[in-house]
C-alpha positions as CSV (number, residue, x, y, z in Angstrom):
1,M,0.0,0.0,0.0
2,P,1.4,3.4,-0.9
3,E,2.7,5.5,2.0
4,S,0.1,8.3,1.4
5,L,-2.7,5.8,1.7
6,L,-1.2,4.4,5.0
7,L,-1.0,8.0,6.4
8,A,-4.5,8.8,5.3
9,E,-5.8,5.6,7.0
10,D,-3.8,6.3,10.1
11,N,-5.2,9.9,10.2
12,R,-8.7,8.6,9.8
13,R,-8.2,6.1,12.6
14,T,-6.9,8.9,14.9
15,T,-9.8,11.1,13.9
16,V,-12.4,8.3,14.6
17,G,-10.7,7.8,18.0
18,Q,-11.1,11.5,18.8
19,I,-14.8,11.4,17.7
20,I,-15.3,8.4,20.1
21,R,-13.7,10.3,23.0
22,L,-15.6,13.5,22.3
23,L,-19.0,11.7,21.9
24,H,-18.4,9.9,25.2
25,S,-17.5,13.1,27.0
26,I,-20.4,15.1,25.5
27,S,-23.0,12.4,26.1
28,G,-21.8,12.0,29.7
29,K,-22.1,15.7,30.4
30,F,-25.4,16.0,28.6
31,G,-26.7,12.9,30.4
32,K,-26.0,14.6,33.7
33,E,-27.9,17.7,32.5
34,I,-30.9,15.6,31.6
35,T,-30.8,13.8,34.9
36,R,-30.7,17.1,36.7
37,A,-33.6,18.4,34.6
38,M,-35.7,15.4,35.6
39,E,-35.0,16.1,39.3
40,G,-36.1,12.6,40.3
41,R,-39.7,13.2,39.0
42,V,-39.3,10.4,36.3
43,S,-36.7,8.1,35.0
44,A,-35.0,8.6,31.7
45,S,-37.1,5.8,30.1
46,Q,-40.3,7.2,31.6
47,F,-39.4,10.6,30.2
48,I,-38.9,9.1,26.7
49,M,-42.2,7.3,27.0
50,L,-44.0,10.5,28.0
51,M,-42.3,12.4,25.1
52,I,-43.5,9.7,22.7
53,L,-47.1,10.1,24.0
54,K,-46.8,13.9,23.8
55,Q,-45.7,13.7,20.2
56,T,-47.8,10.9,18.8
57,G,-50.9,10.9,21.1
58,P,-52.5,7.9,22.6
59,A,-50.8,4.6,21.8
60,K,-50.9,0.9,22.7
61,A,-48.1,-0.5,24.9
62,S,-46.9,-2.5,21.9
63,E,-46.6,0.6,19.8
64,I,-44.6,2.4,22.5
65,A,-42.4,-0.6,23.0
66,K,-41.6,-0.8,19.3
67,K,-40.6,2.9,19.3
68,M,-38.5,2.5,22.4
69,Q,-37.1,-0.9,21.4
70,L,-38.4,-2.5,24.6
71,T,-40.8,-5.3,25.3
72,P,-44.5,-4.5,25.9
73,S,-44.1,-6.0,29.4
74,A,-41.4,-3.4,30.1
75,I,-43.8,-0.6,29.0
76,T,-46.5,-2.1,31.3
77,F,-44.1,-2.1,34.2
78,M,-43.0,1.5,33.5
79,S,-46.6,2.6,33.1
80,K,-47.5,1.5,36.6
81,D,-45.4,4.2,38.2
82,L,-46.5,6.8,35.7
83,F,-50.1,5.9,36.3
84,G,-49.6,6.2,40.0
85,K,-48.1,9.7,39.5
86,N,-51.1,10.7,37.4
87,L,-48.9,11.3,34.4
88,I,-50.7,8.8,32.1
89,K,-54.1,7.2,32.0
90,R,-55.4,4.1,30.3
91,K,-58.5,4.0,28.1
92,R,-60.1,1.1,26.3
93,D,-60.8,1.5,22.7
94,D,-64.5,2.1,22.0
95,D,-64.5,-0.2,19.0
96,D,-62.3,-3.0,20.3
97,R,-62.7,-3.3,24.1
98,R,-59.6,-5.6,24.2
99,A,-57.4,-2.7,23.1
100,V,-56.0,-0.4,25.8
101,Y,-54.5,2.9,24.8
102,I,-52.1,4.9,27.0
103,H,-52.7,8.6,27.1
104,I,-50.6,11.4,28.6
105,T,-52.4,13.5,31.2
106,E,-52.3,17.3,31.5
107,E,-49.9,16.8,34.4
108,G,-47.7,14.5,32.3
109,F,-47.7,17.0,29.5
110,R,-46.7,19.7,31.9
111,I,-43.8,17.6,33.3
112,V,-42.5,16.9,29.8
113,E,-42.7,20.6,28.9
114,E,-40.8,21.6,32.1
115,I,-38.1,19.0,31.6
116,E,-37.7,19.9,27.9
117,T,-37.4,23.6,28.7
118,S,-34.8,22.8,31.3
119,I,-32.8,20.6,28.9
120,R,-33.0,23.3,26.2
121,Q,-31.7,26.0,28.6
122,S,-28.9,23.8,29.7
123,L,-27.9,23.0,26.1
124,E,-28.1,26.6,25.1
125,G,-25.7,27.4,27.9
126,L,-23.3,24.7,26.7
127,L,-23.5,26.0,23.1
128,V,-23.2,29.7,24.0
129,N,-19.7,30.1,22.5
130,L,-20.6,28.6,19.1
131,T,-21.7,30.8,16.1
132,N,-24.9,30.2,14.2
133,A,-22.8,28.8,11.3
134,E,-21.0,26.4,13.7
135,L,-24.4,25.3,15.1
136,S,-25.7,24.7,11.6
137,N,-22.7,22.6,10.7
138,I,-23.2,20.5,13.8
139,V,-26.8,19.9,12.9
140,L,-25.8,18.9,9.3
141,I,-23.2,16.5,10.6
142,L,-25.4,15.0,13.3
143,D,-28.3,14.6,10.9
144,K,-26.0,12.8,8.4
145,L,-24.7,10.5,11.2
146,D,-28.2,9.8,12.4
147,K,-29.3,8.8,8.9
148,N,-26.3,6.5,8.6
149,I,-27.1,4.9,11.9
150,R,-30.7,4.4,11.0
151,M,-29.7,2.8,7.7
152,A,-27.2,0.4,9.4
């Protein structure tokens, strides 16, 4: 293999290593911010479930499980705590009484809004030193990475 190709491959390997370290560092810091924003009100998985219900509306446990890549029984288990906190409610389908839909309550919607606002404020603080052009570049790169991951 020509020396220039070996150097290019070595440089790419080094760059990928830097990306791995940076993603690990960023995700750890951002994870702490998300945990702080939730303030013990809900777990990360419960928050994701509530966000799905906020975005999509009422859904069966199996539909939520598919979106979260969990089992329906895991969603049922998670739901018990959210139901007890009045963040979700269950409602049988009028046409098919066997089907049960999970709905987000007004309180659940409020909690999601508060957590999302807190996360957004934290992220804006972390991004304060970046220009709009740099932010746009980050979005373009992350979007491309996300598409590659979804296609894999």
